[in-house]
N, C-alpha and C positions, 0 to 999 in steps of 0.2 A: 525435221529440227533443226538448222544446222544451226552451230554457236559461230559466232564471228569475231572469236577468238582462238588462240592456244592453250595460254594457260588453264586449269581446270579449276573450280571450286567446291570446297567440300563444305558443307555445314552440319552442324551439330545439333542435332533434334533433343528436344527436352520439353518440361511443362506450357514454354511457351509457341511451341512449335509443332505439337504434335500430333492435331489434327488432320486428317486428308487433306480437307480443303487449303491450310495453313501449307504442306508439304508441298502441294499442287502447284500455288502461288511462288513456293522458293524457288523449285523444279523451273517455274516459266521466269523468274528473274537470274537466272545463271545456275544455277546449283546442278554440278555433275553429278557428285556422291554425295548421299547421306552418311555422318557417322551417329553409331549408338554408341552412347556410352555407360558401359558397366560398371562405372563406380557409380551412376547414379539409376532407379526406375525396377521396375522388378520385368521377369522375364513375360509376363502377360501385357506391360508395358511396351514391352519393344516387340514381340508380335504383333502386337498391332500397329506400331508404325512400320514395320516390315510390311505385312499387309498392303498397308496405306500405296506404300512405294511400289509395292510390284503391280498392283493396281493402277496407278498411275501410267506407271514406265506400259503397261500394257493400251491405255488410251491416248498417250503421245506417243506412241509406235516407237520411244530412243532408249536403246539399253542405257540403265540408270546400278550404278555402282553404291553397295551398302559394305559399309566400315565396322566390325564389330572392334571396340576396341576397349581390352581390358583392362582393370583398374591394376591388378598387382599389386606387392608387399603395402600397408601403411602402415609407416613406422611412426607412435601416437606416446606423448608423457600421460599416466595417467590422472587422475584428479586431483582437487585441492580441499582441504578443508572448507576455505573460505570462498571454493569458486576461482580464483584468482590472487596473483603475488604478484609483487612491484618489484623486480629485481633490478638490484645499481651497479656499474663497473666497480668493478675488483673485488665484490662479496667473493665469497665462497658459496658453490650450489653443489650440494650433493643428486646426481642421480644412479637407482639401486631399483632391489626385483622386490622390495615390498612394498604392500599393497595397501598398507596402510595410509589414508587420503595425508594431501602434502602439506608443505607449510614452506615460509622465505626462507628454508635452512635444506629443502630437497623434494622429492617430486618421485614417485616410481615411475621406471621406464621398461617396461613388461618385454624385454626384447633380448634375451640373452646372447643371442648372436653377435647381435654391437657388443657386449661385454668381452667377449670372446674376442671381438677383432679388433677393441679402442687400444689406441697405444698413446704415450703420455705423448703432447702435443699435439694430437690431431683435434681438430674444430669440430664440435657438435650444432647443429642450428636447429634452430627451433621457431616454428610458426613463419614456413616462407624467409627463413632466413633473418626476421625481425630482431630475433636474440642470439647472439656466436657467446659459445662456452667455450673454452678451451681446456683439453685433460689436465690436470698437474700430476693422477695418479690414480691406478685403474684397480680393479682385482675382479674375480670370476663372475660378482654380481655386483657391482660397484663401479662408479666413476668421480673422482670426486674433479668438480670444474671451477672453474674461475670463468666470473662472469668480464666480457671484452667489450659486447652490444649489450646495452639493459633495455628494458623493456618489460612489457605485462605479460606473465605466461599465464595460459588459464587451461582450464581442463582439454585435455585430448587434444589438444596444439601436437601438429607435424614433426617429427625429426629427420632433419635431412642432414646425410655423415659424407660430404664430399672425399673427406680424406680417406675413405677406409674401403677397403672392399669385403661385402658381408657374405659368407658361404649358406649363402640360400637361395634358392629357385625363386626368380622371378612369379612364376605359378603358386598363386595359393589355392588351396582347395578351393575356394569361390571361383577364382578363375578359372581350374577345370571344369567344376559344373556350367561359367557360363559358357565357356570353351564350345564343350558339347551341344550346348543349347544353341550358341549361335550357329554352329555348324550346321546344326538340323533344319538353322530358319533355312538354310543356305545363301548366307554372307559370301559376299567375291573378295572382300580382306581382312587380315586379322592381324591387330597391332597389336604387341605384349609392351609394360611398360615397365620401368627397371632392369632391363638390360644393363648387365654389366661385362657379359663375354662372350664368345663364339659359340661355347656351349650352349650359353640360352635359348638361340635360334637352331642349334639344331635338334635339343628337347622339344621346342613350338612345331619344329617342320613333319618331327615324328608325330605328333599329336593331332596336327591337321590333317595330314599324310593326302594329299595332294587335294584337300578340296575345298581349298581356300587360299590366296596368294597370301603371303605373310607380310609384315613392316614392323621393323625395330625402330621402337621412341626410342632416340638419340637424348637422353635427360642428363645420364652420369656421365663424370669424368671419368672412368673406366672406361664405359665403352667406347671413349671417345678415342683412349691409348689402344684400344683394338679395333680402330673402324675398319679397316678395311677385309677384314677377318668376317664383320660383323655385318658387311652389304656384299659382301662375298656369299654371304648364308642368306641373304635377305630376297626378298622380292620389292622392296620397297623400303625408305624409313622415311621418319618422321622427325624433323626438328622439334624438340618440344622444346621451346625457350623459355618458357616458365620455370622449367626444373633446371635447365642449363643455367637459367639465371642469380638462380639460390645458391647451387652447389658450384658453380666459378664464381669468378668475380664478372659483372656485368661485362665491363668495357670487354671482354674473350668473347663474350656469348656474337658478336655480329663477327667476327675474324672466325671465329668455329663454324659460324650459319655459311659463310661462302666457301670454307672448308667442305662443308659436308655435300652442299648441292656440287661443287667442281668433282667430287672424286663418285658421286652416286652419276652423273652423268659420264663419267668416264668408263662407269661399269656397267651403263646403261639401266639402271634401275629410276622408276619414279620416285622424287622425293616433294614433302609437302611439310610447304615453312607453317608452322603453328603456334598460336599464344599471342592474344593480344594486339591481333592485329586491326582491328577496329573498334578497342576495348570501349572509346565512349559511346559505341554506339547501343551499350545495354540500355542509357538512357536519354541520349540523343539521337532524333530522326536523322543526325547528317555528322560526316567523321571529321576529326582533327587534322589540319594539312599534314602534322608527322604523321599520322597514323596511312593518310594518303598515300604520304611520301615510303612509309615504311613497306604498304603492299606495292609501290611501282616497283620500291629496290631486290625487292624478293623476284618481280618479271624479269627486272635488269640480269639477274644474277642466273638463269636461267629454270627457277623452278617449275617442277608441273603444274605441280597444285597449291594454293593458300588454303589455309582453313579458317573457320568462323566457329568461334568456340560458344563461353556465353551468351555471344553477339544476338544467337538465334537459337539458344537452348534455353534461356532463362531470360532476354531482353525486351525489350518494350518494341523494341521497332526491328524484328527479323526480318523481314520484307527488304525494307528500306536498306540493313547492313548489307545482303544479297546484293540488291539493284546496285548500291555502292560500290561494293568489289569488285562487279562484274564491268561497273561504267571507267574505274581507273585503270583494268588492265586492258581493257579495250581501249583506250587512251593510249597506252604507253604503248599496245604493238602497232596503233597507227605512225607511231614517231620513226623515221627512216633510219635513225642512229642503233633503237631498238634489235634491227637484224642484225645490224652491222657487230654490235657488244653478241648476240646471240652466238652468231658463224666464229667472229673471232674465236668463241672459247670452245670451239667445236674438239673436242678429243682426237686425237690419234686411231686409225681405224686399227683392230686386231688383225693377225693372219689368219683370218675364216672368209670362206665364201662370203657369209651373211654379210660381215663388214667392208668386203671388196662392195659390194653391191653397194651395201644401203650408202658410201663413202659417194659411191661413184652417183648414184641420186642426188645425194646434197650438191656436188658440181653441175649435174645434168640441168637442175632447176633452178640454178642460176643461173646459166648461159640460155636454155630455153625456156619460151613464155607456158611452164606447163598450168593444166589447169588441176590438175592433182597428180598426186603421186599412191597408187591403188596398189596396195600388200594382202596379198593373201597370207591369214595365217592361222595356224592351228589352234596354237598353244599362248598364242603373243608375242611369241619371243623374237618375229620378226618385225612385227611394231614396234616393241622397243626400242629394236637397235637402229630405225628408222628414225624414231623419234627426238633420238640420243643424236643424231646429226643434227635435227634443226633446221629442216628443208623450208625452202621460200615457199614452193608450194602446199596447198593444202594436202593432207595426208590422212588418206579411207587407208583404216582397218577392216579388213575383211574375212570374215569365219564362221565358218557352220556352224560356231559352238556357243550355246547362249549365255556359258559362264567367261569366255573368256572377252566376248562384248562387252559384258559387263565391267570385267577388271581392266579394261582399255579405256574404260571413261574416266579412269584416273592421269591416262597418261599423256604429256605435252603433245596438243596439234592432232591425237589421233579421234577422227571422224567412226565410230565403229558403227559396222552393220553385217546383217546376220545373212546367209547366204547359205545357198545349196553347196553340196559337195562337188570338185568340179572333173571332169573326169579327163580330159584334152587341153591341149590348149587354145584351138577355135574357142572350144565353150567357154574359155577361162577369160578370153580379151574380149568375148560378147558381152560376158556376163559384167567384165569392168566398166564396158561401153556403156551399158544398160544404166547399171549401178548409180556412175559417175551425173548421168544427163539426172537422171532420176532424183537422185538428192539435190541437185540444183547447183554441183560444183562447174561444170562446163556446157558448151552449147556447139553444135555443128561447126567441125576443121579446127576444134581446139586438139592440145596434143596433152595425153598423158604417160606418164611410166609405169608401169608393171613390174611387180617383186613376184616372185613365188618360188615354189619350192617342186624340184621334179626328183623322185617321183609324187606325186600328190597325196595328200592324203598322213603324212609323216612329218615329226614335229623334226622343226632345229635345222630344216635342210634348204634353205634359202642359197637358191642357185643360178635364177635366170632372173634375168632384166631383158624389158622389153617397151620400147616405144611405139605408138600406137595412136593414128586419129580420130575423134570421134563423129563416126560416119553413120547415117539411117541403117540401120539391122535389119534386112528383108530376108533373113536365114542365117547362117553358121558360115557360110562362107564366102568369101571376096568382101566383107565388110568391113577390114580395116586395111591400114597401112602402115607399117609397123618396120619395125628394123631393130 
């Protein structure tokens, strides 16, 4: 099964889509990677979904990526004696550590780390930013605030602290248990919430220890302040626009999104654009025109993947949402302007053999009518660098490792294929010809470009570029015409 588009689609699995039948329909509709959201569901729920995905992977004969998304710290107010209270602009409101049920004048905030970090003038946002409180005085266990944006405050509503760095790990005790379980299942990517600084990614990488690729969810302003270091320490990033839109002025989010996409591509790291992409499809079988434009904009900006959240996890039309997103991306990529846009945004190559070769690949693909760019890769690094160039020809990532093939399911344009280890150049060329034709990328007489590393079987050694013509294979010698 070959996708007819380059951008990938991630779908969140939840109660509306957790049956094997629905997961199969989602894959057939265009989903490349499935997200297990550990903010919801039990380990048994996630295990059942994981098993269904792996069964479908075997049935369809295509690598499928699985992303485990950790919950992260959840900062919430306590409870109210009346369940809720109406706050008015200009009134005083106190947050403290007292667990007595709240009133119209105060409520518990059971997070000493907030009081330790808070400063006068800082903003505290409640209920996804619907209520804004400005701190006017504070102590080690309280903060006196004034209401600047009014509204109803009720039990256990979330609190955001955009102006503060909180000295806490983004990995809670629950997250550590969930991470161990996700790794035991064999997930391919792990996404971490509440990333604030580079050290957070160092901590996650140490715990994952190579068992999965790691992803930073960019949802905190402090993470944007350390953007380059966090990208360098991650294998990919997610633009979590929901929390970003709460913690910073909404008009800044599109600008930040473009900055994240540009920086991630420069680093050769895949990036997912997430949150509220087709949100109306939770209850409607068709998206709005604005939502279609939002998805298209992410594609034009060069996103590796776009994500469906509640649309597939809890919505009434999960398969229709996947189908709509697939159609939008496919239509965008048919636009001749699309290729010009992504090519114009191509980053300058680094001073490595791998970048020299992948940059040359992109140029060759613009000059010769290549059937495909064929990349041999052990860890996925070579395919990541080739995808960074956004070549005009289809990109085949060939690897002997199933875990690498599954991780590549997230990367722009990469059609991942499993193959045995190669031992010599003739074998490598013949294998590339056979796979290219088998997978439907080319016909006899067409040209493909092949990249690989010598010696074989060593990661990070891309140092060879070869052109070959697709011919009948009668053996391992005299079957190709290359230069």
